[in-house]
N, C-alpha and C positions, 0 to 999 in steps of 0.2 A: 448648624450641622456641618460635619466634615465634608459631605458630598451633597450636591443638589440631587433632586429626585431622579431626574433622567439619567445622570451618571451612575447613581446607585443601582438603578434597575438594569442598566447595560452591564454593569459589573456582576450583578447577581440575578440572572433570569429566574423567573418564578419556578420553572421546572427544576432548576438546580436547587433552589431553596427547599422545595417539597421533597426532593430526593434526600437532602440532608436530614430532613425530618422523617425519613424512612417511609415516605409515601411511594406506593408502587402503582404505576400506571401502564396500561397497555396501549400501543398505537392503534388508532382507528382511522387514520388517514395520513396525508402527507405532513400535517402539522398539528395533529390533535392526539391527545392521550386521554384515557378514561380509567378511573379507579374508584375505590370506596372513598366517600367524603370524609375528610379529617375533621369536619366541623359538627357532624352529628352521627349518631349510630345508624348504620344501614347494612343490609346484607347483599343488596344488588348495586353494582357500581353505577353511580349517576353523576360523579364529579369529573367534569371535563376541563382540560387545560389546552388552550390554543397557544402553541409556542411561537407562532408567527406574530400574533397580536400581544402575546405575553399576558394573557388574562385567564381567569377561571370562571366557571359557572356550574353550580350544582342544581340539577333538576329535582333533587329531593327536598332540599331546604330552601331553594330559591336564592341563595346568596351567590354573589359574583363580584368580580373586580380584578384589580391588579395585585402585585406583590404586597404593597403596603396595606391594601384593604384586607388581604388574607391574614397578615400579621395582626392587624387590629382585631379581627374576628376571633382568631385562634388563641391569642394571648390576652384578649380583653384590655387592649391598650388604646390610648388616644392616637390621633394621627401623628403628633409630634413625638410621642413616646415610641411609636412604631419606627419612625425614622431614626431615632437615637439607637434603638435596638438593632436595626439593620446596619447602621453606620459602624457598630462594633463587631459585626459579623466578620469572622476571619475570611480573608480573600481565598477563594478556592484555588488549589494548585492546578496548574494547567497540565493535563494529561495528554501530551502530544501523541503518544502511542494510540490512545483511544480515538483521537481525531483521525489519525491515519487509518485505523481499522474501519471507521465509519466511511471514510472516503473510498477505501479499497472495496468495501462491500457495495457501495453505491455504484462504482464503476462496473463491478461484476454483474450487477442487476441490469445495467444498460446494454451489455454486449449483444444479447439476443434480439434486441429491438432495433438494431442498426445494421441493415444488410451490408453496407459498405465496410463495416468492421469485420464481419464474417468473411466477406470476399477477400479482404486483405489477408486474414489468417490462412485461408485456403491457398492464396497465391504464394504464401511463404511456406506452404507444405504442412501446416498445422491444422488438422481436421478431426482429431479424436476428441469427442465431447468429454470423455472421462479425464483425459489429460488436461484439457482446458480448465475443467473444474478443479483438478488437483493443484494446478499451478495458479489458480485464482485469477486467471487472466480477465481483464475488464476492458472497458472502452470509455473514453471521455468525449461525449458528443459536444460538450460546451453548453453554457447557458443555464444550467440547472444545479450545479454543485453548490454554489453559494446559497441558494434558496434552501436546498436540502439540509446543509450543515447548520445554517443559522436557525432553522426550524428545530434542530436538535439541541439548541441552546448555546452554540459556539459563536463567539463574537467575530465580526469582520476583521478586527485587528489581529486576533489569534490566527485566523486563516491566512491573512497576509504574511504574518511573521513566519508561519510554517511553509510558505512558498506555494500553497495550494491555489491561491488567487494572485492574479497580476495586480499592478497598481490601479488599474481601472475596475478591478473587482471581477474580472472574467476568469474562467477556469484556466489555470496555467498549463494543463495537459490537453487543451482543446485539440480534438481530432487526432488523438493518439491512443494506440493500444497500451494498456497499463499492466505492468507486472509488479506485484508487491514483493519487496525484498525483506527476508526475515533472517534473523539470527536465532536459531532454535525456534521457539514459538513467538518471539518478539518481532513485530514489524518495525523496521528501522528506516525504510525509505520506500519510495515508489519510483519506477522507471517508466517513462513514456516513450513509445516508439511511434513516430509520426507515420500516418498511413498515406501521406502525400509528400510532395517536394517542398511545400510552402513553409513547413515548420521543422525546426531542429529536434532531434531526439534529446531527452533531458532527464536528469534526476532532480529530486527536490534538494534544497540546500542541506549540507551535512554529510555524514558518512554514507558510503554505499554498503557498509557492513562487510562481512567476511565472504568467503566463496559461496556461491549460490547453492542452496540445498545441501550444504556440507554435511549436515548430520546424517543424511541418507547414505553417504558414500565413504565416510571417514574410516570405516573398518574394512573397506575393500583393499586387497593387496595390490591391485592395479586400478588407477584412476585416470580417466580421460578429462583433460581440461580444455574448454573451448572459450572463445572470446565473448560471444554474444548469446543472448537468451533464446533467439530463434535457432541458433546452432544447438543449444541445449535441448530445446523442445523437440526438434526433429529426431535427435538421437534417442531421447527417451521414448518417443513414439515408435521408433524402429526396434525398441527392445533393449537398448543399452541402459542398464541401471547404474553403472559405475561412472557416471558423468557429472561434472560440476562446471560452473561458469565463473570466470574471473571478472566479467563485466568490463571488458577492455583488455588491452595488452599489458598495462602497467599494474602490477599487483601492489596493494597496500601492505603495510607491515603485518596486519592480522592475517591476510590471505596467504602471504608467504610463509608465515609461521605455521599455519594450518597444514600446508603441504609437507614441510619437513619435520613436523611433530609426529613421528612414527616411522615405521619401516614399510615403504611402498615403492612401486614403480609408477612414475607419472608420465602419461602420454600427452604431449602438447599438440593439440589439433587446432593451431591458429590459422588465420587466413593466409592464403597464398596470393597476395595482391601484387599489382604491377610495381609498386614502389618498394616491395619487399619488407615493409614495416612489420607485418605480422611474423614473418620468418625471422627477422632480426630480433624481435622481442622474444620469440621462442628460443633462439640461440642463447641470448643473454640469460633468460630464466633457467634454461637447462644447465648452464655453467654455475649459476648461483645455487641451484639445488644440489648439483654435484659436489660443491664445496661443503655442503651439509650432510653428505653421505647418502643422498637420495638419487636413485637411478632415474634419469629423465630422458625421454626419447621424443623426437620430433616426427609427427605424422605428416607425411608429404602428400598433400592433396593435389589433384590436377591443377595446372596453371590457371590462375584467376578465380579459383573457387574457395569457398569456405564450407564447413559441414552442412550448412543450410542449403546452399545452392547445389551441393553435391547430390542431396536427396531430391530437391525440387527438379533437377535436370535428369532424374531417372536412376540415380544410384540406389543401391539397396543395402541392407544390413550386412549381408555376406561380403559384398565388395568393400564396405567400409572396414569390416573386421580384418580383411586382408591388408588394408593400408595400415591398420594399427599393428598387426603382426610384423609388418615390414618397416616399422618406424625405426629411425636412425638415432644414434646417440648424439 
């Protein structure tokens, strides 16, 4: 045979094979699904699949076993014939977006269960439950992502390749607030913001995508661009709908093209930090946009502040709007 039994079953989990056969199962726990039995006629679901153990059992017909046993029973083949049949099975394409979606959903489900995560959000001035849901903000407590995703049929190697797990198999976003990054409806990356000083903030490997939530603002004649996602969140919470985020001071090619593809005024509300890196980046970006015929203005926040700290320290929407209106070329 081309593959040994263990390698074959790692490559093709039972749940994935059943889904290829159009079996529909509903989750009944962390690692179990139930549906109608493919091996006999029934009207009440009694066919259970345990994704952690990679086995099935039907309470209706009493049959159970692993992937190879299921192929034997469903196709009336011998053990060796079943192995040969599975050995020829096309290797499933890795849908990295689906893995990211499941990870993002898992993180969102964790948020309410960890008071330290909610305290951090409140400290950063983000407290509107509707906005938190809209932005799909989650939390990575660590210790359970691997179990959750492998129970869904994803291999350890896939999760490592995608950057979701470290070399030792632990959650790469451990103790971080997690923001999903989308281009349109497609999830392209995750950003993790550490809630303490022990861990760096991080993206997964690969692109960070375009400007954050660009589809919501691309038709506005005036757009506010901020550096960070907490800057974005507090402005949205304060009622500013025409705001987007560059996820740092250095725009990639797609982000820059989004800003000059159209006729608009761009207000750059970058950090006013001690080393002037934010304002220097805003100056350079304003000149680049001007060369493409886009009016760009720099919003001058108080010394040492960014939009997030401006609101956390007592600023309000009216005061910020005044700064936008006083923005300089």
